[in-house]
C-alpha positions as CSV (number, residue, x, y, z in Angstrom):
1,M,89.4,90.7,57.7
2,K,92.0,89.9,60.4
3,A,89.4,89.9,63.4
4,L,91.2,90.4,66.4
5,G,93.3,93.1,64.8
6,V,90.0,94.6,64.0
7,L,87.9,94.7,67.0
8,A,91.2,95.2,69.6
9,V,92.0,98.6,67.5
10,S,87.8,99.1,67.7
11,A,87.3,98.8,71.2
12,L,90.5,100.8,72.1
13,L,89.7,103.8,69.8
14,M,86.2,103.6,71.8
15,T,88.0,103.2,75.0
16,G,90.8,106.1,73.8
17,G,93.5,103.7,74.5
18,L,95.9,101.2,71.8
19,P,99.0,100.2,74.3
20,A,100.0,97.2,73.1
21,Y,98.1,96.1,70.0
22,A,100.5,98.4,67.4
23,D,101.7,96.0,65.9
24,N,98.0,94.8,64.2
25,K,96.6,98.7,64.3
26,A,98.3,99.8,60.9
27,V,96.4,96.6,59.6
28,A,93.3,97.4,61.9
29,I,93.1,101.2,60.5
30,D,93.0,99.6,56.6
31,E,90.2,97.8,57.4
32,M,87.9,99.8,58.6
33,A,88.8,102.5,56.2
34,G,88.1,99.7,53.8
35,Y,84.8,98.9,55.3
36,L,83.8,102.6,55.2
37,E,84.4,103.0,51.7
38,F,81.9,100.0,51.2
39,I,78.8,100.7,53.3
40,D,76.5,102.9,51.6
41,Y,75.3,106.6,53.0
42,G,73.2,105.7,56.2
43,G,72.6,101.8,55.3
44,G,73.4,101.4,59.3
45,V,70.7,104.2,60.1
46,I,67.1,103.9,61.1
47,F,64.2,106.1,61.6
48,A,62.0,105.3,64.0
49,E,59.0,105.9,61.3
50,Q,60.6,103.0,59.4
51,I,59.3,100.2,61.9
52,P,55.8,99.3,62.3
53,R,55.1,98.7,65.5
54,D,54.4,94.9,64.4
55,E,57.9,94.7,63.5
56,Y,59.6,95.3,66.9
57,K,59.0,91.4,67.9
58,N,61.4,90.0,65.0
59,I,64.4,93.1,66.0
60,M,67.2,92.1,68.9
61,V,66.3,96.3,70.2
62,I,69.8,97.2,72.0
63,D,69.5,100.4,74.4
64,A,73.2,100.8,74.7
65,R,72.8,103.6,77.2
66,D,73.5,102.9,81.5
67,A,71.8,100.2,83.6
68,G,70.3,103.8,85.0
69,Q,69.6,105.6,82.3
70,F,67.0,102.1,81.0
71,S,65.6,101.5,84.3
72,K,64.0,104.8,83.8
73,G,62.8,103.8,80.2
74,H,63.9,102.3,77.2
75,I,61.7,100.4,74.0
76,P,60.1,97.4,75.1
77,G,61.4,94.3,74.4
78,A,65.1,96.4,74.9
79,V,68.4,94.7,76.2
80,N,70.8,96.8,77.9
81,I,74.1,96.0,77.0
82,E,76.2,99.9,77.2
83,W,77.9,100.6,74.1
84,R,81.2,100.1,75.3
85,K,80.2,96.2,75.7
86,V,79.2,95.4,72.8
87,L,82.2,93.8,71.5
88,E,82.8,92.2,74.5
89,Q,78.8,90.6,74.7
90,R,78.8,90.1,71.2
91,E,77.7,86.6,72.0
92,K,74.4,87.5,73.0
93,I,73.5,89.4,69.3
94,P,72.5,87.8,66.7
95,K,73.3,87.9,63.4
96,D,70.7,86.0,61.4
97,R,68.0,88.8,62.4
98,M,67.9,92.5,62.3
99,V,69.0,94.2,65.2
100,L,68.7,98.1,66.2
101,I,70.9,99.8,68.3
102,Y,69.8,103.2,70.7
103,C,71.2,105.4,72.9
104,N,69.9,109.1,73.8
105,T,70.4,110.4,70.8
106,G,72.8,108.0,68.6
107,S,76.0,109.2,69.3
108,L,77.3,106.6,71.8
109,S,74.8,103.9,69.8
110,A,76.8,104.6,66.3
111,Q,79.6,103.9,68.0
112,A,78.7,100.9,69.4
113,G,76.9,100.4,65.7
114,F,80.5,100.8,63.8
115,A,82.1,98.8,66.4
116,L,79.8,95.8,65.7
117,R,79.5,96.4,61.8
118,V,83.7,95.7,61.7
119,A,83.6,92.7,62.9
120,G,81.2,91.4,60.8
121,Y,77.8,91.9,61.9
122,E,76.0,93.1,58.7
123,N,72.3,93.3,60.0
124,V,72.9,95.9,62.9
125,K,71.2,99.4,62.4
126,I,71.2,102.6,64.4
127,L,68.2,104.2,65.4
128,Q,68.6,107.5,63.9
129,G,67.9,110.5,67.1
130,G,68.0,107.4,69.6
131,F,65.3,107.8,72.9
132,E,64.5,110.9,72.7
133,E,63.4,111.4,69.4
134,W,61.8,108.1,68.7
135,K,60.0,109.3,71.9
136,A,59.0,112.5,70.3
137,K,57.9,110.6,67.1
138,G,55.4,108.2,68.7
139,G,57.4,105.2,69.9
140,L,55.8,102.0,69.1
141,D,53.0,104.0,66.3
142,A,56.2,106.5,64.5
143,N,55.2,104.2,61.4
144,R,51.4,104.5,62.2
145,K,51.1,108.5,63.2
146,A,54.2,108.8,59.7
147,Q,52.1,107.0,57.8
148,G,48.8,108.6,59.1
149,S,50.1,112.4,58.3
150,A,51.5,111.4,54.2
151,A,48.2,110.4,53.9
152,K,46.9,113.9,54.8
153,H,49.3,115.4,52.2
């Protein structure tokens, strides 16, 4: 994979511009198309109820919202890297353990996750429904609550 071209086009697609990188554009788009054909459906998404409370300590959690939203509330232990900055700050993101990215509803974190996955991060998961759904499902206890409701059926 020609990482420079893919990273450049990914970043520019997310910000809406494609100026001087036109030479690499076709190659990068082909590389992204190949990635989309390879990834399994839903492979980059995880639900709050799939994460046991104790597992959060083993996950790097990235809050992809802006600093103002992060300061009003976030998943405990999360680091704030705004979605537009994930490629710029990728040296802070490990490749050897799960990385969970979320925003408010999942749309911006999906873009950040896609950019990271194309950049070679195979360990990235997007929190389905984002922070709002995570809270509604019970936050850190979503897994326990889901298991409790499954036992009643």
